[in-house]
N, C-alpha and C positions, 0 to 999 in steps of 0.2 A: 728775966726778960719781961714776963707778964706783970711783974710788980711795978715796972717803970711806966706801963701804960695805964691810963685812967680806966676805971670801970665802964664809964660811958662809951669810951672809944671801943673797948672790947665788945660791948653789947652791940654796937653798930656793926662791927666786923662780923659778929655771929649772925645778926639778922641778914646781912648781905649774903653771907655764906648759905644760909637756909634758903633764901630767895633764889640764889644761883643754882642750887642743887635740886630745885623742884623739877620733876620730870617735864620735859618739853620747854624748859626755860633756861637752857644753857647747861654747862657742866660737861663731863667727859662723854656721856651718852649722846648728847646733842651734837657735840663736835664730831663724834664717830659717824653719825648719820649724815651730817653735812658733808663729810668727806666722801661717803658712799654716794651721795647725790651728785657731788662734783665729778667723781669718776664716771658715774653712769652718764652724766651729761656729755662729757668729752668723748667717751667711747661711742655713744650714739651719734654724736656730731661727726666723728671720724668715719664711722661705718656708713653714714648717709652720704658723706663726700665720696667714699670709695664706690658705693653703689651708683651714685650719679655719674662718676667718672667711667665706670664700666658701661653704663647705659649709653652715655654719649659717645664713648670711644669705640664700642663694638657695633653699634647700630642695630636695626631691627632684623637684618638679614645675616646674622652671624649665629653659629651654633651655640657659643657660650651665652650670648645674649638671649637666645631662644630658650635655653635651659633655665636661665635665671628669671626671665620675665615673660615666658611663654603664656602664663595664665592671663596676662593682660591682653594678649592678642587673640584670644578665643573669639 
């Protein structure tokens, strides 16, 4: 397989692979951290929606809301 490819082409592939595998410039590690960031973003977005829903749904004069957000009403 390698014999059918020209040396110049293989050199270019090797250079691209080295660039791709540099830390912080792509590769498996970068893909992993991008997925971690994506999960964190959606979890935080979902949690903020739930907290907002609780806040708006229960109001200020509710025991659950007072337990969650009582520090705001001091």
